[in-house]
ZAMARGU-4260 file (C-alpha; in steps of 0.2 Angstrom, whole numbers, plus 5000, padded with zeros to 4 digits):
<rodrens>
0) 4924/4819/5115 | 4935/4834/5118 | 4938/4839/5136 | 4948/4854/5143 | 4953/4860/5160
5) 4951/4878/5161 | 4960/4890/5173 | 4951/4894/5189 | 4946/4911/5182 | 4939/4904/5165
10) 4929/4891/5174 | 4922/4904/5186 | 4917/4915/5172 | 4908/4901/5163 | 4898/4896/5179
15) 4894/4915/5182 | 4886/4916/5165 | 4899/4924/5155 | 4894/4926/5137 | 4908/4920/5127
20) 4901/4929/5112 | 4913/4923/5099 | 4915/4906/5107 | 4896/4904/5107 | 4895/4909/5089
25) 4907/4895/5085 | 4896/4883/5094 | 4881/4889/5085 | 4890/4887/5068 | 4894/4869/5072
30) 4907/4866/5060 | 4913/4853/5072 | 4906/4849/5089 | 4915/4859/5102 | 4920/4855/5120
35) 4905/4858/5131 | 4908/4870/5145 | 4896/4860/5156 | 4908/4847/5159 | 4918/4858/5170
40) 4917/4853/5189 | 4908/4868/5196 | 4903/4863/5214 | 4917/4873/5222 | 4919/4887/5210
45) 4916/4905/5215 | 4905/4915/5203 | 4916/4930/5197 | 4910/4944/5186 | 4924/4951/5176
50) 4922/4966/5165 | 4933/4978/5155 | 4947/4974/5143 | 4953/4959/5154 | 4936/4950/5150
55) 4937/4953/5132 | 4954/4947/5132 | 4949/4930/5140 | 4935/4928/5127 | 4947/4930/5113
60) 4959/4917/5120 | 4946/4905/5123 | 4940/4906/5105 | 4958/4903/5099 | 4960/4889/5111
65) 4944/4879/5106 | 4944/4882/5087 | 4947/4869/5075 | 4958/4880/5063 | 4972/4893/5066
70) 4962/4908/5071 | 4964/4924/5080 | 4950/4934/5088 | 4944/4950/5096 | 4928/4951/5105
75) 4917/4963/5115 | 4908/4961/5131 | 4892/4966/5123 | 4887/4976/5108 | 4896/4993/5108
80) 4910/4988/5120 | 4924/4989/5107 | 4933/5006/5111 | 4940/5010/5093 | 4934/5021/5079
85) 4931/5006/5068 | 4934/4987/5069 | 4949/4989/5059 | 4959/4997/5073 | 4955/4982/5084
90) 4959/4968/5071 | 4975/4977/5067 | 4982/4972/5084 | 4981/4954/5081 | 4996/4944/5077
95) 5002/4945/5059 | 4989/4958/5055 | 4993/4976/5049 | 4982/4991/5044 | 4984/5004/5030
100) 4980/5021/5036 | 4968/5031/5025 | 4965/5049/5030 | 4974/5045/5047 | 4964/5030/5052
105) 4965/5011/5049 | 4955/5005/5034 | 4962/4991/5023 | 4969/4976/5033 | 4985/4966/5027
110) 4988/4948/5034 | 5005/4939/5034 | 5013/4951/5022 | 4999/4951/5009 | 4988/4966/5005
115) 4970/4968/5007 | 4967/4961/4989 | 4971/4944/4996 | 4960/4945/5011 | 4942/4938/5011
120) 4929/4946/5022 | 4912/4940/5028 | 4899/4946/5040 | 4890/4933/5049 | 4897/4920/5037
125) 4892/4929/5022 | 4903/4937/5009 | 4906/4956/5010 | 4910/4967/4995 | 4920/4983/4995
130) 4912/5000/4992 | 4928/5005/4982 | 4944/4999/4976 | 4940/4981/4970 | 4940/4967/4982
135) 4949/4975/4997 | 4936/4979/5010 | 4937/4996/5018 | 4935/4991/5036 | 4933/5009/5043
140) 4915/5007/5035 | 4911/4996/5050 | 4907/5005/5067 | 4915/4996/5082 | 4899/4999/5092
145) 4889/4988/5080 | 4902/4973/5078 | 4901/4961/5093 | 4916/4951/5088 | 4929/4947/5074
150) 4939/4932/5069 | 4954/4930/5058 | 4956/4913/5050 | 4974/4910/5045 | 4971/4892/5039
155) 4957/4886/5027 | 4945/4872/5029 | 4933/4866/5016 | 4917/4873/5024 | 4924/4891/5023
160) 4920/4901/5008 | 4936/4902/4996 | 4945/4918/4992 | 4957/4922/5006 | 4975/4917/5002
165) 4981/4929/5016 | 4966/4925/5027 | 4948/4927/5030 | 4941/4940/5042 | 4924/4936/5049
170) 4914/4950/5057 | 4899/4945/5069 | 4885/4955/5076 | 4876/4950/5092 | 4864/4935/5094
175) 4850/4942/5106 | 4845/4925/5112 | 4863/4923/5119 | 4860/4939/5130 | 4861/4935/5148
180) 4846/4947/5152 | 4829/4948/5145 | 4831/4966/5139 | 4846/4977/5138 | 4849/4995/5132
185) 4866/5002/5128 | 4869/5020/5125 | 4886/5029/5121 | 4889/5047/5119 | 4906/5054/5116
190) 4913/5071/5111 | 4929/5072/5101 | 4943/5085/5098 | 4957/5086/5085 | 4971/5097/5090
195) 4976/5103/5073 | 4958/5105/5065 | 4957/5123/5070 | 4970/5127/5057 | 4959/5121/5043
200) 4945/5132/5036 | 4934/5117/5031 | 4936/5107/5047 | 4928/5109/5065 | 4940/5103/5078
205) 4925/5096/5088 | 4915/5081/5084 | 4904/5067/5092 | 4900/5049/5092 | 4883/5042/5097
210) 4877/5025/5098 | 4862/5015/5104 | 4859/4997/5105 | 4845/4986/5111 | 4843/4967/5113
215) 4828/4958/5119 | 4820/4941/5122 | 4802/4937/5119 | 4789/4923/5118 | 4797/4913/5132
220) 4815/4916/5126 | 4811/4909/5109 | 4812/4925/5099 | 4827/4937/5100 | 4827/4955/5093
225) 4841/4967/5092 | 4845/4983/5083 | 4858/4996/5084 | 4863/5013/5078 | 4880/5022/5078
230) 4884/5039/5072 | 4902/5046/5069 | 4904/5065/5066 | 4923/5070/5066 | 4935/5082/5057
235) 4944/5075/5042 | 4961/5084/5042 | 4979/5082/5036 | 4993/5093/5031 | 5002/5086/5016
240) 5018/5088/5006 | 5017/5078/4990 | 5032/5076/4979 | 5027/5067/4963 | 5037/5053/4955
245) 5054/5059/4948 | 5060/5057/4930 | 5075/5050/4922 | 5082/5058/4906 | 5096/5068/4898
250) 5099/5086/4903 | 5100/5099/4889 | 5117/5105/4895 | 5132/5097/4903 | 5128/5093/4921
255) 5138/5091/4936 | 5151/5077/4938 | 5144/5059/4941 | 5152/5044/4948 | 5144/5030/4938
260) 5145/5023/4920 | 5127/5017/4921 | 5112/5028/4918 | 5097/5029/4929 | 5087/5019/4915
265) 5100/5004/4918 | 5109/5006/4902 | 5127/5011/4900 | 5131/5030/4898 | 5131/5033/4879
270) 5142/5046/4870 | 5148/5054/4887 | 5131/5061/4890 | 5124/5056/4907 | 5105/5055/4912
275) 5099/5062/4928 | 5084/5060/4940 | 5075/5076/4941 | 5059/5081/4951 | 5043/5083/4941
280) 5031/5092/4953 | 5026/5095/4971 | 5011/5102/4980 | 5007/5108/4998 | 4990/5104/5004
285) 4979/5107/5019 | 4965/5095/5019 | 4949/5099/5029 | 4932/5092/5030 | 4920/5081/5039
290) 4918/5063/5041 | 4900/5058/5044 | 4896/5039/5046 | 4879/5032/5050 | 4878/5014/5054
295) 4862/5003/5057 | 4861/4985/5062 | 4845/4974/5065 | 4845/4955/5069 | 4832/4942/5074
300) 4833/4924/5080 | 4817/4914/5081 | 4819/4897/5090 | 4801/4890/5092 | 4808/4872/5095
305) 4824/4864/5099 | 4825/4858/5081 | 4821/4874/5071 | 4830/4890/5071 | 4827/4905/5059
310) 4838/4920/5060 | 4841/4935/5049 | 4851/4951/5050 | 4854/4967/5040 | 4868/4979/5041
315) 4869/4996/5033 | 4882/5010/5034 | 4883/5026/5025 | 4900/5035/5026 | 4902/5052/5019
320) 4920/5058/5019 | 4922/5076/5014 | 4940/5080/5008 | 4943/5098/5004 | 4962/5100/4998
325) 4968/5118/4997 | 4986/5122/4993 | 5000/5127/4981 | 5004/5117/4966 | 5021/5118/4956
330) 5021/5108/4940 | 5033/5106/4925 | 5049/5104/4934 | 5052/5088/4924 | 5053/5098/4908
335) 5071/5102/4913 | 5075/5086/4903 | 5065/5092/4888 | 5075/5108/4885 | 5066/5120/4897
340) 5059/5137/4894 | 5064/5142/4911 | 5080/5144/4921 | 5088/5131/4933 | 5103/5136/4944
345) 5112/5130/4960 | 5108/5111/4957 | 5109/5100/4973 | 5114/5082/4970 | 5112/5066/4979
350) 5112/5048/4977 | 5126/5035/4977 | 5131/5040/4959 | 5129/5059/4961 | 5115/5059/4948
355) 5099/5063/4957 | 5094/5082/4957 | 5085/5085/4973 | 5085/5104/4973 | 5090/5120/4964
360) 5083/5137/4959 | 5069/5137/4946 | 5066/5154/4937 | 5052/5157/4925 | 5059/5171/4915
365) 5078/5172/4918 | 5082/5183/4903 | 5068/5195/4906 | 5062/5195/4888 | 5049/5180/4887
370) 5032/5184/4880 | 5019/5183/4893 | 5003/5172/4891 | 4990/5173/4884 | 4999/5185/4871
375) 5003/5176/4854 | 5019/5167/4857 | 5017/5168/4876 | 5022/5153/4885 | 5019/5144/4902
380) 5037/5140/4908 | 5031/5130/4923 | 5014/5127/4932 | 5012/5138/4947 | 4994/5137/4954
385) 4983/5137/4969 | 4972/5123/4969 | 4955/5119/4978 | 4951/5101/4976 | 4936/5092/4982
390) 4940/5074/4983 | 4925/5069/4994 | 4920/5051/4994 | 4902/5046/4998 | 4900/5028/5001
395) 4888/5015/5008 | 4887/4996/5011 | 4872/4985/5014 | 4872/4967/5019 | 4857/4957/5022
400) 4855/4938/5025 | 4843/4925/5032 | 4847/4907/5038 | 4835/4893/5042 | 4843/4878/5052
405) 4834/4862/5055 | 4840/4848/5067 | 4834/4830/5064 | 4842/4819/5078 | 4860/4817/5071
410) 4857/4827/5055 | 4857/4846/5054 | 4852/4856/5038 | 4856/4874/5036 | 4850/4885/5021
415) 4856/4903/5019 | 4853/4917/5007 | 4862/4934/5007 | 4865/4950/4997 | 4879/4963/4999
420) 4881/4979/4990 | 4895/4992/4991 | 4895/5008/4981 | 4904/5025/4981 | 4904/5041/4972
425) 4921/5050/4971 | 4918/5068/4966 | 4936/5073/4961 | 4933/5091/4956 | 4946/5105/4956
430) 4946/5124/4954 | 4963/5131/4949 | 4970/5149/4951 | 4984/5156/4942 | 4996/5171/4946
435) 4994/5187/4936 | 5003/5204/4936 | 4987/5213/4938 | 4970/5204/4939 | 4960/5220/4937
440) 4968/5224/4920 | 4957/5224/4905 | 4969/5211/4897 | 4977/5202/4912 | 4994/5194/4909
445) 5000/5179/4918 | 5015/5181/4928 | 5031/5172/4922 | 5045/5180/4931 | 5043/5170/4947
450) 5056/5159/4955 | 5057/5146/4968 | 5071/5137/4978 | 5066/5119/4980 | 5076/5106/4989
455) 5071/5089/4996 | 5077/5085/5013 | 5073/5066/5013 | 5059/5062/5026 | 5060/5079/5033
460) 5050/5094/5026 | 5058/5102/5010 | 5065/5119/5008 | 5054/5129/4998 | 5057/5148/4996
465) 5046/5157/4983 | 5052/5175/4978 | 5044/5188/4989 | 5033/5196/4976 | 5025/5180/4970
470) 5023/5174/4988 | 5014/5190/4992 | 5003/5187/4976 | 4997/5170/4982 | 4986/5179/4995
475) 4982/5194/4985 | 4965/5194/4976 | 4971/5208/4964 | 4984/5195/4957 | 4976/5178/4958
480) 4962/5173/4946 | 4952/5158/4943 | 4957/5150/4927 | 4950/5132/4927 | 4936/5121/4933
485) 4938/5103/4931 | 4928/5088/4937 | 4932/5069/4935 | 4918/5060/4945 | 4918/5041/4946
490) 4905/5029/4952 | 4908/5011/4958 | 4896/4998/4963 | 4900/4981/4969 | 4887/4967/4973
495) 4887/4949/4979 | 4872/4938/4980 | 4873/4920/4986 | 4863/4905/4992 | 4870/4890/5001
500) 4864/4873/5008 | 4874/4864/5021 | 4872/4847/5030 | 4881/4841/5046 | 4878/4823/5051
505) 4885/4818/5068 | 4894/4801/5069 | 4897/4792/5086 | 4914/4785/5079 | 4931/4782/5086
510) 4939/4794/5073 | 4926/4805/5065 | 4914/4815/5075 | 4903/4822/5060 | 4903/4824/5041
515) 4899/4840/5033 | 4894/4844/5015 | 4886/4858/5006 | 4884/4868/4990 | 4885/4887/4986
520) 4880/4898/4972 | 4886/4916/4971 | 4886/4930/4958 | 4897/4945/4961 | 4897/4961/4950
525) 4909/4976/4948 | 4902/4991/4939 | 4913/5006/4936 | 4908/5022/4928 | 4919/5037/4923
530) 4914/5055/4918 | 4922/5071/4916 | 4920/5090/4913 | 4932/5104/4909 | 4928/5122/4906
535) 4935/5128/4889 | 4942/5119/4874 | 4949/5102/4879 | 4965/5103/4869 | 4973/5117/4879
540) 4967/5114/4897 | 4984/5112/4904 | 4990/5129/4898 | 4974/5137/4903 | 4976/5131/4921
545) 4992/5142/4922 | 4985/5158/4914 | 4985/5155/4895 | 4966/5160/4894 | 4966/5164/4875
550) 4965/5147/4866 | 4968/5154/4848 | 4973/5170/4839 | 4969/5176/4821 | 4986/5182/4816
555) 4981/5187/4798 | 4989/5204/4803 | 5003/5200/4815 | 5004/5218/4821 | 4985/5217/4826
560) 4981/5200/4832 | 4963/5196/4835 | 4956/5184/4848 | 4948/5169/4839 | 4943/5160/4855
565) 4945/5164/4873 | 4939/5158/4890 | 4942/5173/4902 | 4947/5170/4919 | 4937/5175/4934
570) 4941/5190/4945 | 4938/5186/4963 | 4925/5197/4972 | 4924/5201/4991 | 4916/5186/4999
575) 4923/5173/4986 | 4939/5169/4996 | 4948/5168/5012 | 4966/5169/5017 | 4973/5153/5024
580) 4989/5145/5029 | 4993/5126/5029 | 4998/5127/5047 | 5008/5116/5059 | 5025/5113/5053
585) 5021/5118/5036 | 5016/5136/5041 | 5033/5142/5035 | 5027/5140/5017 | 5016/5156/5018
590) 4998/5161/5016 | 4987/5159/5001 | 4969/5161/4995 | 4956/5148/4997 | 4939/5148/4988
595) 4923/5138/4989 | 4921/5128/4973 | 4903/5129/4972 | 4902/5147/4975 | 4915/5150/4961
600) 4906/5139/4949 | 4889/5148/4952 | 4896/5165/4950 | 4908/5162/4936 | 4899/5149/4925
605) 4882/5144/4930 | 4875/5162/4932 | 4881/5164/4914 | 4872/5149/4907 | 4887/5137/4906
610) 4882/5119/4908 | 4895/5111/4920 | 4888/5094/4920 | 4900/5080/4919 | 4898/5066/4906
615) 4907/5054/4895 | 4916/5062/4881 | 4924/5055/4865 | 4937/5069/4866 | 4943/5059/4882
620) 4939/5042/4876 | 4946/5035/4893 | 4929/5040/4901 | 4921/5026/4890 | 4935/5014/4890
625) 4937/5014/4909 | 4919/5011/4911 | 4916/4992/4913 | 4905/4979/4920 | 4913/4963/4927
630) 4903/4948/4932 | 4909/4933/4941 | 4897/4918/4944 | 4903/4903/4955 | 4896/4886/4959
635) 4905/4877/4974 | 4903/4861/4983 | 4912/4853/4998 | 4914/4838/5009 | 4922/4838/5026
640) 4925/4826/5039 | 4927/4832/5057 | 4940/4822/5067 | 4940/4818/5085 | 4951/4803/5091
645) 4963/4797/5105 | 4981/4796/5101 | 4988/4787/5116 | 4983/4798/5131 | 4981/4813/5120
650) 4967/4820/5109 | 4968/4823/5091 | 4954/4833/5083 | 4952/4844/5067 | 4945/4842/5050
655) 4950/4836/5032 | 4940/4840/5017 | 4940/4846/4999 | 4931/4861/4990 | 4927/4861/4972
660) 4923/4878/4963 | 4917/4881/4945 | 4920/4899/4940 | 4913/4909/4926 | 4919/4927/4923
665) 4913/4939/4910 | 4919/4957/4907 | 4908/4969/4896 | 4915/4985/4889 | 4922/4994/4874
670) 4937/4989/4863 | 4945/4997/4848 | 4937/4991/4832 | 4949/4982/4820 | 4945/4995/4807
675) 4940/5014/4812 | 4922/5018/4808 | 4916/5000/4808 | 4912/4998/4826 | 4896/5001/4836
680) 4890/5019/4834 | 4889/5027/4851 | 4885/5045/4855 | 4893/5053/4870 | 4885/5064/4883
685) 4890/5080/4873 | 4881/5074/4857 | 4897/5068/4848 | 4895/5051/4839 | 4910/5038/4837
690) 4910/5022/4828 | 4927/5017/4832 | 4924/5005/4846 | 4915/4988/4848 | 4904/4984/4863
695) 4911/4966/4868 | 4909/4953/4881 | 4924/4943/4885 | 4929/4930/4899 | 4934/4913/4903
700) 4928/4898/4914 | 4938/4887/4925 | 4937/4874/4939 | 4947/4873/4955 | 4950/4859/4968
705) 4955/4865/4985 | 4959/4851/4998 | 4963/4856/5016 | 4967/4848/5032 | 4968/4855/5050
710) 4975/4844/5064 | 4975/4849/5083 | 4984/4838/5095 | 4980/4842/5113 | 4995/4835/5122
715) 4990/4841/5140 | 4976/4851/5147 | 4987/4867/5144 | 4997/4862/5128 | 4992/4859/5111
720) 5000/4858/5094 | 4992/4863/5078 | 4996/4859/5060 | 4986/4864/5044 | 4989/4862/5026
725) 4978/4868/5011 | 4977/4874/4993 | 4970/4891/4993 | 4965/4904/4980 | 4962/4923/4979
730) 4953/4929/4964 | 4961/4944/4954 | 4956/4962/4956 | 4940/4965/4947 | 4946/4981/4939
735) 4960/4971/4932 | 4948/4960/4923 | 4940/4974/4913 | 4939/4973/4894 | 4952/4985/4886
740) 4966/4987/4873 | 4969/4993/4855 | 4975/4983/4840 | 4993/4986/4833 | 4997/4980/4815
745) 5015/4986/4813 | 5024/4970/4816 | 5029/4960/4801 | 5039/4944/4801 | 5044/4934/4786
750) 5032/4943/4776 | 5017/4940/4787 | 5009/4955/4795 | 5002/4952/4813 | 4988/4959/4823
755) 4994/4962/4841 | 4982/4967/4855 | 4990/4979/4868 | 4980/4981/4885 | 4984/4984/4903
760) 4969/4973/4909 | 4963/4955/4905 | 4946/4947/4906 | 4956/4930/4905 | 4965/4933/4922
765) 4964/4918/4934 | 4966/4917/4953 | 4981/4919/4963 | 4985/4901/4970 | 4995/4895/4984
770) 4998/4879/4995 | 5000/4885/5013 | 5007/4876/5029 | 5004/4881/5047 | 5012/4874/5062
775) 5009/4882/5079 | 5012/4878/5098 | 5000/4885/5111 | 5002/4885/5130 | 4988/4891/5141
780) 4992/4896/5159 | 4982/4888/5173 | 4986/4898/5188 | 4982/4914/5179 | 4974/4919/5163
785) 4985/4920/5148 | 4995/4910/5135 | 5010/4910/5125 | 5009/4905/5106 | 5023/4902/5093
790) 5018/4899/5075 | 5027/4896/5059 | 5019/4898/5042 | 5024/4895/5024 | 5015/4899/5008
795) 5020/4892/4992 | 5014/4904/4979 | 5011/4896/4962 | 5010/4912/4951 | 5007/4931/4952
800) 4999/4943/4941 | 5011/4953/4929 | 5010/4964/4914 | 5017/4952/4900 | 5016/4947/4882
805) 5008/4931/4877 | 5015/4925/4860 | 5003/4918/4847 | 4989/4920/4859 | 4972/4911/4856
810) 4961/4925/4856 | 4945/4915/4853 | 4948/4906/4870 | 4943/4923/4879 | 4930/4928/4866
815) 4941/4941/4857 | 4938/4943/4838 | 4954/4946/4828 | 4953/4958/4813 | 4955/4949/4796
820) 4964/4964/4788 | 4975/4979/4791 | 4961/4993/4791 | 4974/5005/4783 | 4980/4994/4769
825) 4967/4980/4767 | 4981/4968/4768 | 4977/4951/4777 | 4983/4949/4795 | 4987/4935/4806
830) 4982/4933/4824 | 4997/4938/4835 | 5002/4942/4852 | 4992/4948/4867 | 5001/4961/4879
835) 4990/4962/4895 | 4990/4956/4913 | 4993/4938/4915 | 4996/4924/4928 | 5014/4921/4925
840) 5023/4904/4929 | 5034/4911/4942 | 5030/4908/4960 | 5039/4908/4976 | 5037/4908/4995
845) 5030/4919/5009 | 5036/4912/5025 | 5037/4919/5043 | 5036/4917/5062 | 5023/4924/5074
850) 5025/4925/5093 | 5011/4930/5105 | 5011/4932/5124 | 4996/4937/5135 | 4997/4937/5154
855) 4986/4944/5168 | 4995/4946/5184 | 4981/4941/5196 | 4993/4932/5207 | 5001/4949/5212
860) 4996/4957/5228 | 4983/4971/5227 | 4983/4984/5219 | 4995/4976/5206 | 4984/4961/5203
865) 4974/4971/5190 | 4989/4973/5178 | 4990/4963/5162 | 5000/4963/5146 | 4997/4956/5128
870) 5008/4958/5114 | 5014/4949/5098 | 5027/4951/5085 | 5028/4943/5067 | 5042/4942/5055
875) 5038/4939/5036 | 5049/4937/5021 | 5046/4932/5003 | 5056/4928/4988 | 5042/4935/4977
880) 5046/4952/4970 | 5037/4966/4963 | 5042/4975/4948 | 5043/4993/4954 | 5048/5008/4944
885) 5053/5022/4957 | 5058/5034/4943 | 5048/5038/4927 | 5059/5032/4913 | 5071/5023/4925
890) 5076/5005/4926 | 5063/4993/4935 | 5068/4989/4952 | 5065/4973/4962 | 5055/4977/4977
895) 5045/4967/4990 | 5027/4963/4987 | 5015/4978/4990 | 5009/4978/5008 | 5023/4967/5015
900) 5031/4973/5031 | 5045/4962/5037 | 5043/4966/5055 | 5026/4969/5063 | 5022/4970/5082
905) 5009/4977/5094 | 5008/4977/5112 | 4995/4983/5126 | 4998/4986/5144 | 4982/4987/5154
910) 4976/4989/5172 | 4959/4984/5179 | 4955/4990/5197 | 4940/4981/5206 | 4930/4981/5190
915) 4928/5000/5192 | 4943/5008/5184 | 4951/5001/5168 | 4965/5009/5157 | 4977/5003/5144
920) 4990/5009/5132 | 4991/5001/5114 | 5006/5002/5103 | 5007/4995/5085 | 5022/4995/5073
925) 5024/4991/5055 | 5041/4990/5045 | 5044/4999/5028 | 5032/4993/5015 | 5027/4996/4997
930) 5010/5005/4994 | 5001/5018/4983 | 5003/5036/4986 | 4991/5048/4978 | 4997/5062/4967
935) 4986/5073/4956 | 4973/5060/4957 | 4984/5046/4950 | 4991/5031/4960 | 5010/5030/4961
940) 5019/5016/4969 | 5031/5021/4983 | 5040/5014/4998 | 5031/5019/5015 | 5042/5022/5030
945) 5040/5012/5046 | 5027/5019/5058 | 5023/5017/5076 | 5005/5022/5082 | 5001/5024/5101
950) 4984/5025/5107 | 4977/5027/5125 | 4960/5022/5133 | 4953/5023/5150 | 4936/5020/5158
955) 4928/5022/5175 | 4912/5013/5181 | 4902/5025/5191 | 4889/5012/5195 | 4880/4997/5187
960) 4873/5009/5174 | 4885/5023/5170 | 4903/5022/5164 | 4914/5037/5159 | 4927/5034/5145
965) 4942/5044/5139 | 4954/5040/5124 | 4967/5047/5113 | 4971/5041/5096 | 4989/5044/5088
970) 4996/5051/5104 | 5013/5056/5095 | 5005/5062/5079 | 5014/5050/5069 | 5016/5056/5051
975) 5013/5045/5036 | 5029/5046/5025 | 5034/5038/5008 | 5049/5039/4996 | 5053/5033/4979
980) 5067/5020/4980 | 5078/5030/4992 | 5073/5041/5006 | 5081/5056/4997 | 5068/5055/4984
985) 5054/5060/4995 | 5036/5055/4991 | 5023/5061/5004 | 5024/5068/5022 | 5007/5069/5030
990) 5001/5074/5047 | 4984/5070/5054 | 4984/5077/5072 | 4979/5069/5088 | 4961/5064/5091
995) 4954/5065/5109 | 4937/5057/5115 | 4928/5059/5131 | 4910/5052/5135 | 4898/5042/5144
1000) 4892/5024/5142 | 4875/5018/5149 | 4868/5001/5151 | 4850/4998/5156
</rodrens>
């Protein structure tokens, strides 16, 4: 039997009826019998009621202290007490956990150097799916007001669902039967203010948060009911400078002197000609919009007898994130390598080898004799546009489940069913405007004599100086015309359905306290669908963006050309536009026109009978090929022995077990037919039929055996040592498992022609495997609340996913039919190589150390006895490398794994005064890391600069019912900055502003 000696404060809280919400949930889960709090000597203990952050901190420490695995926890006093915008902010302060900011707020969570793709997430013990982006759960979808507690499992045990190499994050809602009162009502009302939103025409600087929660007990405390609602309405704003990935290549003229004999592609300089790295494009954006999130939770627990418990819960969250990006876009700078039709002078060089062009003056018509578009022979030297992008994401998640638990003396049986759905619609539409000499002319000509001085300044804002006439034209409706409407919507839906049966048999033994066993069936699907629409002929849409609105000319009589096909631009009318400025530190770049996309679409196209519906198009076959359904079915079984024994005068407890999983994965989609015209005939949404692709289903089956062990040695009442080892797995990203590829018949060796398949996905991908070790020491204070924890971890990664070529691949093993002949010649072909994503044989380690320290200073004299501190720091390193191409056409670079920050730390200083006033400052830091930046709708990998986020919260308890709250998020307006390989190759610089909250909480 496990025993413990709590500090005086912990014991007093237990006697006083403190609801250790997370600890109680662990007891209810009964993975292993926990130390009963009733064994504490209570006769002489004063009942103390502790509130505020200090109370929540004590709960979290006790969860960690009494768990049988390596776990971190964050808890709330009751539903709605967590102070953050989402649960992601709270979890990101735990040791070894970091957050990825999306739109300025925490969303994806990384654990111990591994990205969110390797993090498994559950709600009340049931698998959660993402609303977008594969397996990585977007935690900003979950309002903090509706989540009662969260745990991060860093070590695995057999009874936990497999899938988290990095760790498992478990969210929990409240159990009404554990409420200390018969009925409670909680209401929170807060107003918010963003200090930069007023500079954005699509955003309101004011917002609000509203939540309501109820918990009640009925039928002599045998039935508990709870429900809650939380609404978030706040501006979604940012000011952005985005520099696209640079390009490596030969300049068309002799460039400046260089200091290296190796080109930027990694090869030796050939023939005296030197390759340079040049910019490709940049844009300046002001994002505005509204974030509207509605969350609902409902739960019940029915316990008619001591042997029967029936519970169920449902969670639903709808998150509409409006993202209106308006700004200036300059494209085509990379054409400098191709022999440009524009002028380039005053180059500015950087880099160790003096071969990186980071600036210069770009001129559209340096000679003054270039023909203007859209006249015959007219050209578009560079892309110079105003853009109005609508990148709104509408998403929702639903999680429902029910559990029946029966207890027969020493045997307990639990049956659980659940379903989780996450889906999103990404609008991705854009209206583009080009600069003309005179928009009101009968035949408007695109301006081509503009010039711009562009110079990157590392992680500071760039120098951008547009010639005066063109700069003035950007805000002049007599010069700007709408030239393009494009739409690229995508829909994603992820679902998971499961059923599991668990048994726990208690044993009164000297070494084993109980035996657990269970089985689980689950099916998970990923459904991704792409569509598109472009106004005008598809082949020339790039030129039309920039003002070349005549697609083709009849030049039978060269002196009298006749328009054969044209898509006239739209002349802006009063009321169609407004004049705006990006604002903030980017106000220096000048004013420009902003339009309402829907208003322009109505006036320009819909009113003239043009159908702008998006659909699948064979002219853009990717809209079919990227649409896939991936299904994953698993059957798992486990057995686990829970240990509890004496080792001398110390106690050893924990668990040892094994989990076996049978997995079946299938991908359904289109693949190029071996012979054109012989595939399945499919008609696109615009009436065009193609028979060049086959509808196929491909996949593999495999079995995994995952042993695990957790040992916890309680050396004294205050000290314990933990050791854990386990084989763990994380399944591949479901988008990477899609069907895809095209056949190549060009390879001939020794007279044999081969059929090689080239793809960038693979239905044959297997999980990411590792053997992980954890060793930690924990010391808990007795005279005051707090602890100091030191932990070491080591993950032996067996393989990673990389794009490679498998020689002489067995295509039949994954259900791929190989063509018998070369369709062009009829010559027989032999099964060849498969270039796709594979689990390579190369592994390596991820290792690190974590230190955490928590201290309340109750021993100090008043008023300082309300002070407290909690902080943690982690250091992680890995020999695993990421193939990272910082420059288009450049040599691949070896970089850390995506999401890995070597140093991560967080700290909070708090002060509670007489349970009336509470305040704290939170600081969290993460080192440089590799991530994805967005450029023109495409994901580009880049280094992200270190960041330090500072938040502040305060509350005042007016009486037992009402509490005032105030908080500030991102006090320093910390920007999000990235770069390509070196800081002089800027990636993004984004500012989000500070967010202020003030409001009232009420509890009845």
